[in-house]
N, C-alpha and C positions, 0 to 999 in steps of 0.2 A: 504495500499498500502506501502511496505516496504521506509523506510527511507535509501538514500546512504550515503555514506560515506565520506564527504567532506575530501579532504586531505591538511594539514597543510603541510605550510614550510617544506624545506629541510634545518635546520638549527642544532637542535643540535642532528640530529642524523647523520649528515655528520661529523660533530665532532669529535663523537662515533666513527664512519670508521676510520677516518683520524687518531688520536690518537691510537686508540688500535689495527688495521689493522686486520691481521687474527686471532688476541689475542682469539678473543671469539664472537661474534656478542654480541650487547648491551642488556644487559639483562634487564628483566622485562620490565618496561614502557618505557625505552627508544625509541623504533620504534614506538610504542603508536602515537609519533607525527606525522606520517602518517596519524593517524585518529581520529577524535575530537568524532564524536558519530556512534556507531557501529549498526548494524541491528535493526532493529524494530519487533515488534510483528510476522508479517505479510512475515516470509517466506516459501519458498518453500512447497508445500506438501507433504510431506513424510510421509509415511507409515509406521508398525513395523520396516519394513529390509530397507529399504528403497528404492529408485528406482533401482531395482533387487540386494535389498545389500543380505547378508546370514547374516546378526548382527541382529539376531530376537530378541524380545522382548515376556517380556509375554504378557499374554491376560489382567492381573488385569494392566499391568504399559508399555503403548506400549514404551513409550520416556525411558523407561531405558535398557542399554544393554542386555545381558545374556550373561555366559561366557559359548565358547565353549563344545561342550559334549563327541566330539569326542576323540576317545582313541590316534588316531594317526591322528590328524588336517593335513590339505593337501592344497595348496591352492597356489596364489600371492597375494602379498598386498603391493599399494605403498604408500610411505612415504615420506612428504614436511617435507623438513630442509631449513635452508637457508645455501647460499655455505659460507665455510668457516673452521676455527677450529672444531669446534661446529661440524658439516658435519663431516668431516673425521674424529672425537672422534667416533660417531653413524656408520657410515660407516664399520669401522675396528671393531664395536662388533656385527656386523651381522652373523662373522663366528664361534662367540661363542653362539650365538640366534639357529644357523644353528646345533650346534652337542647336541641340545636339540630338535629344528623340524627342522628334516633333508629335508620334506616334504611344507615346506613353504618359497616359494619364495618371497624374498622381492626386492620391484622395488626404488631402492632410489632415489629420488632426488632432487637436488638442486636450490632450488626456492625461489623466491622473495615473498615472501608470504602474504606482507601486496601490495602489486601489483595486485595477482591473485586472493587471498582464496574468498573475498565480492566476483566476478560476478560468479566465479566459484558455490559458494552456490545458488545464486540467479537461475544461468541456468540448476544448476545441472547435468553438461555434464563435463563430466573425473573427478568425484569427488574423491580427493583422500581417504583412506581408515582411516591416521591418520597426524596429522600437528603438527608443533612444533609452540607453540603462546605463546607471552606476556601473563603471568598473565592480564595485564591490558585489554583487548580485550576480555578476556573468555567471562566476561560477557554480552556484545553487541552477540555474534555469543551463545547464547547458545540455539535460538530455533532450530537452524540447526544443532544442536549436540546433541549426544545422554547421557542421564543421568546417570554416570558411578559409582550412589551411590549402588547399588547394587555389582560390579563386584569389589570397593574397600572396600566392606563393613571387609572383612579380614583383610587390612589394616589399616584403618584411624586413632584406636586409635594410632597406631605410627608413622604417620605422623605430621610432625610439625602443630600444630593447626592453624598458620597463612594461612601456604598453603592451607590448607584442607577451612578455612571459606576466602579468596578471589577466590574460586571457585564453591562457592556455590551460587546457586541461586534458591530462592524461596522450599527451602529443598531439591535439588537437587544437586549433584556435577558435574560438567563437566570439569574436566582436573582433567589427570594422573600428580601429583605433580612431577614437576624436580627437579630443584637448591630451595635452601634456602640460601638467600643474607645477612648475618646479617651486619649490621654495624661496624665501628671498627672505632678505633683511632689509625691511622696512625702516629706517629713519628719520628723523625728524634733524635738519640737516641747520638749518636755522640759529637753531636754540641749542643745540650741540655746538656750535662756533663759539656763539654768543657767551657759551661755558669754557670755550675755550680746549673742547672736544674735538679733535680729526678724528672722522667715524671711518675715513678711508682707510686706516689704518690697522682697522681694525681684523684680523685676517682667522685665527681659531676662537672657539667659547670664553678661552680664559682674557683674552684681548677683550670679548666682550663685557665683561664682567668687569676688567679694568675700566673699561670706558664706561661703563654705569656707575662705578663708585667714583672718579673723575666727576660726572654729572653730579651726582646727589653731594660728592664735596661743595659745589657753584648753587646748588641749589637744593639745598636738605629735606625739602617735605616732597621732594620729588623722589618716585616709586620707578627707574626707567626701563623695565623691560617688562614686557606682556607674559603674564601666565593666564594661562586659559582657566575658568572657572566653571565650564560645565563638562561634565564626566566626558560627553562623545566629538567633541572638539578636542577636548583634553587629549583623549587618547588617538584623535586623527593628528592632531599636532606632534605626539612622540611618536608615531609610527613615521612621521617626514625623518625626524633625528635620526631612527632606526633605518632608514632608508637609505641616508647617507651614507652610514658605515656599510652597504649593502645585505642588512635583515629585514628583518619582520619580524612580527608573531610568531608566526609560524613556516616551515618551512616547503617544499612543493608537496612535499606529501602529509602536508595538514601538521606536521609534530612539532610542539608548542618549545620555543627558543626563546621566551622571558628571562629563563634562568643564563644569561649571557653578559662578557666583559660589558658588548654595547651596551644593553639595556641598564646594566650596573652603571655604567659612566655617564644614562641622559639622566637617570632619577636622580643620582647623586649630584648633579650638575644643576634640575630643577629645585630639591633638594636647598641645595646652599646658596642658590638663589634669592628664595625664599626665606629663609632663616638670617641675608644678612641687609634684610630689608629692601632689597636691590628690585623687585617684581609689584607690577599692577595688576593683584589677581582680579578679571572682568568677564564676563560672559564677553565673548566676539562682539563688538559694535553694540555690545547694550550703552542703555542713556550714562552706566557711571564710566565705562571705557572710553564714548565721548571725549564725557566731559575731564578725561583726564588726558587725554590725548591731545584736547584742543586749550589746555591748559600749558601744555608742555611740562607735564609731570611723567607721562608716560613719552615714551621718547624711542624704544626700539620695539619692533616690532618682527619675530620671525613669521613667516606664516607662506601661505603660498600666492600665488602672483595674484589672484581672486581681491588680497586685502585693497587692491587699487583700487576699488570701489568707494574707500573709506576718504580718502583726500578729495578722489572725483565728486560723488553726492554726500559726505555726512558731514566732514569738518567744514568749519566754515573759518575760525580764528587762526588755524592753521594752515589751511588750503594753502598748497602752492610751496609750504617747507620742507614736504616730506621726496625722499630720496629713494632708491631700492640699489642694493648691492647682490650678489650672492650670498648665501648663509655662511656664517662664517665652518670652519674643518675641526672637526674634533683633535685631529691631530696636526701636527703641521705638515703641508701638502698632501691633505684627504680632500673628498670630495668635499665641494661647494656649494652641495646641493640636493637636496631628496624630493619623490614626488607625496604632496598630498593634495590628495583629489583625480579625479580623472572622470572619463564616459564615454561610452563607444555606445555602437548601432550596432545590434543583434537581428537575426534572420529568423522565426521560430520556423521548423519544419510544416507545419499544419498553413503556413500561410499560401494562397493560393496562386500567386506570382512572385516566390521567393527570387528568382533569378531575375529579375527586371528589378527588382527592389536592390539588387547587389548593383545595377548599370547605376542606379539612383546616387550609394553611397560611394561608389568607385569615381562617381564624378565628383562628388562634393570633398570628399579627402582627398586624391591623386587626381584631378583633373587641374591644369591649374587657374582654367577658368571658372571652375568649382570651388577651389578652397579660394580664389580672392573671390569670391561673391559671400563667403563665408566670412572671411578673415578680415575682408578693403572695407573702406568707408561707405555706409550704407546707411538707408532710411535710419534704420535702429540705431545706430551707433557712427556718425557723422565722420568720427578718427578711427574707424576701422574696429572690432572688437576687440578688447586688449585684454580682459578677465582670464585668458590662456595663451598658450602659443600649440601651433601645430604640431601633432605628434608623426609626423610624415616629414620626411628630413628636409625633401625638394624644397616643401615650400615653408620651412623654417631656415632661410637661408639669411644670415647677418647683412649681409649686403640691400637685402631687400627684402626692404621691411611691408607688412601687410598690413597693420597698423602705425598711426601715427603720433609722435613724441604727445602728451599727455599737458597742459598748462597746470594742473596739479601736483603734475611732481618735477613742476620746475621746466617743464619740457625736455626731461630728461629722455631719453631716448632705450624706454623700456624694453623694447625691439629687443635692440644687442646685447643690454643683461640679460632677460628671460631666455632669451638663447643660448649664453655663454651659462646659464647656469643650468638649462635643460641640459646640455651636454653633457653637466657631471653627475648625473644623475645615476646612480648603478643598475645594473639589472635588479627585477625581483622575484616575483613567486606570484602562483594564482592566490588569490585572497581568498582565504574559506569563508566558507557558507554559513560559520558561525560568528563572523570579524561583529555586527553589531550588537551580538549576543554579549558579547565579551564588556560592553561598557558597562554592564550591571556587577564586573569587578571588577576589571585592569582598570576602564575609565573612572570608579568611582574610587578605590580604592589611591589610586594617583591626586584624587579630590582630600582622601582625609591625610595620605602626607602631608600638603599642604597645608593644611588644617594643622597641622603636628603630632598628630595621632598614629601615625606609621614611619617607618624607617623603610627607606630604599629595600633593605632586603628582604623586610617584610613584606609589601607591596608587592616584587617579585612571587615570595614563596607563598602567600597567600592567593594570588590572582593565579600563578599556575594552578595551584591545587584545586581551586572552584572552577576553572575553565575548564581545567582535563575533566571533571566530574558532572558539571551540570552542564557543557557542550560537544565536546572532543567524546566522549565514550558515550553517548545520546545519540549520533548521528545514525 
């Protein structure tokens, strides 16, 4: 029998919606807060082409999608995206797609994917041909999805390795990679210069602490470094730090590896920042967070590229004062970025026209006309979509920016900075089906540590035991 997807409380996901509005759907695993354990292996019986599907596969590998062979493909495809700005971006790109494929009609629907996708796949009724999905959920739905390793073969070598890895399950690739969300260190350059702090000298996390101490000496009531106060986002940020060191909560086989030197170093650093009074504990872009940012009490924000929403849309007093650089390294010469978020496109086996849906995503992600329509200046983003960068390396050319510099970041060339950071992200592993459920243990225990009621080692020991017992062993 299949295992149902239990729903998690609506907390960080709601915060994301409130903080970012229609800026973009919260990337990567954030909406995984709606689901802790994904669909198990006994999905509906699906033939090579699905129930009435035209997305046929080879006899040798009935689970692998084949590209259409028609010279002039025609038909209708149903594509699901979340409502909001990204829906509008993709919707606007359909016109460019139809210039290349005039006989393919795109039925583009704004859908609450987390609420509808599971039951739709289980019943096999009105299944869409393509779906926008958080990377965190791809592995859990893989039994219902086409293996895309065949159609992606010409592109894989040019896709960021981390994006390929997180969507790979038992050798198959189940997502067409969309965005790469590199971690960056955002900093208030104006406030730091006024205090005599040269942020550009920060190379390691020890350097960041030293800079925070220097700033606090000049501004005694400051707590310069952001410390996330929600369990879910705190765990997501923790995984960004781990990604820098080439590790994650579980290995490729789903085995826990929280008890490791990398996590001990990260948790020890977070604990030290809090104990030294160098951290502002706040929910991401909550009222208290924005207040600390705009009063220049919080001047360092290690986060994904999509933090640029804050200076562009949320901040008033310090708008234009912020800049971004690659994250500090955990050791001299180490990686200066890690992945924090990401989404892909998936093609359900039971979709009626999966092959044609592949052409749609192939165009958007790998055709210059397509990825320019998505990331370049458009009616939704006049300066271009700057809350992520393409996962496809030819589209992520540092010399050919798809979005323009932002006045909110002092007209810094964020494109070049983000591409540089993205190129340093180590490879990854598939995100385990139980990742969001781990927030009840690891995410919450990290908060207890920052409250002073647990040590870093206690977080590792307790979270490992709880995740193993309550999530891993129950798969």
